[in-house]
C-alpha positions as a Markdown table, in Angstrom:
| # | Residue | x | y | z |
|---|---|---|---|---|
| 1 | Met | -97.2 | -55.9 | -131.6 |
| 2 | Asp | -96.6 | -53.3 | -128.9 |
| 3 | Phe | -93.9 | -54.4 | -126.5 |
| 4 | Arg | -92.7 | -52.4 | -123.6 |
| 5 | Leu | -89.7 | -53.2 | -121.4 |
| 6 | Asp | -90.7 | -53.7 | -117.8 |
| 7 | Lys | -87.5 | -52.4 | -116.1 |
| 8 | Thr | -88.8 | -53.5 | -112.7 |
| 9 | Ala | -88.7 | -57.1 | -113.8 |
| 10 | Phe | -84.9 | -57.2 | -114.2 |
| 11 | Lys | -82.0 | -56.7 | -111.9 |
| 12 | Lys | -78.3 | -56.9 | -112.2 |
| 13 | Gly | -76.7 | -60.2 | -111.5 |
| 14 | Ser | -74.0 | -62.6 | -112.5 |
| 15 | His | -74.1 | -65.4 | -115.0 |
| 16 | Lys | -74.3 | -67.9 | -112.1 |
| 17 | Asn | -77.5 | -66.3 | -110.8 |
| 18 | Ser | -79.4 | -66.3 | -114.1 |
| 19 | Gly | -80.6 | -69.9 | -114.1 |
| 20 | Asn | -84.3 | -69.2 | -114.2 |
| 21 | Asp | -84.2 | -67.5 | -117.6 |
| 22 | Arg | -84.1 | -70.9 | -119.4 |
| 23 | Ala | -87.1 | -72.2 | -117.5 |
| 24 | Tyr | -89.0 | -69.0 | -118.3 |
| 25 | Trp | -88.4 | -69.2 | -122.0 |
| 26 | Leu | -89.1 | -72.9 | -122.1 |
| 27 | Ser | -92.5 | -72.2 | -120.6 |
| 28 | Lys | -93.4 | -70.0 | -123.6 |
| 29 | Thr | -94.6 | -71.3 | -126.9 |
| 30 | Pro | -92.3 | -71.4 | -129.9 |
| 31 | Thr | -94.4 | -68.6 | -131.5 |
| 32 | Glu | -94.0 | -66.4 | -128.4 |
| 33 | Arg | -90.2 | -67.0 | -128.4 |
| 34 | Phe | -89.9 | -66.2 | -132.1 |
| 35 | Glu | -92.0 | -63.0 | -131.6 |
| 36 | Ala | -89.7 | -61.9 | -128.7 |
| 37 | Ala | -86.6 | -62.7 | -130.7 |
| 38 | Trp | -87.9 | -60.8 | -133.8 |
| 39 | Tyr | -88.7 | -57.8 | -131.6 |
| 40 | Leu | -85.2 | -57.8 | -130.0 |
| 41 | Ile | -83.6 | -58.1 | -133.5 |
| 42 | Ser | -85.7 | -55.2 | -134.8 |
| 43 | Gln | -84.6 | -53.0 | -131.8 |
| 44 | Ala | -80.9 | -53.9 | -132.2 |
| 45 | Tyr | -81.0 | -53.0 | -136.0 |
| 46 | Gly | -83.4 | -50.1 | -135.7 |
| 47 | Phe | -86.3 | -51.2 | -137.9 |
| 48 | Asp | -90.0 | -51.5 | -137.5 |
| 49 | Pro | -90.8 | -55.2 | -136.8 |
| 50 | Glu | -94.1 | -54.8 | -138.7 |
| 51 | Asn | -92.3 | -53.4 | -141.8 |
| 52 | Pro | -88.8 | -54.8 | -142.1 |
| 53 | Pro | -86.4 | -53.5 | -144.7 |
| 54 | Pro | -86.1 | -55.6 | -147.9 |
| 55 | Met | -83.4 | -58.1 | -148.3 |
| 56 | Tyr | -80.7 | -57.0 | -150.8 |
| 57 | Lys | -80.9 | -60.0 | -153.1 |
| 58 | Thr | -78.1 | -58.7 | -155.4 |
| 59 | Leu | -75.6 | -59.5 | -152.7 |
| 60 | Phe | -76.4 | -63.2 | -152.7 |
| 61 | Tyr | -76.1 | -65.6 | -155.6 |
| 62 | Thr | -76.1 | -69.3 | -156.3 |
| 63 | Arg | -74.0 | -71.4 | -158.5 |
| 64 | Lys | -74.2 | -75.0 | -159.6 |
| 65 | His | -71.4 | -77.2 | -158.4 |
| 66 | Glu | -69.8 | -79.6 | -160.8 |
| 67 | Val | -70.7 | -83.3 | -160.0 |
| 68 | Arg | -67.7 | -85.5 | -160.2 |
């Protein structure tokens, strides 16, 4: 994936004027929406989308709940 931000496609505006964003994203397939979201997440957290950092599994644990 090699995405580039087209800065000419966007303009400043208010929340009231941003109604066409929903229609645009609904016209995309779920896979395209997921790929765009994954790219934005990778840019926000500063990692390569093709090689994400490993999840630290030691921070998460499970336990059995007692059934009453």
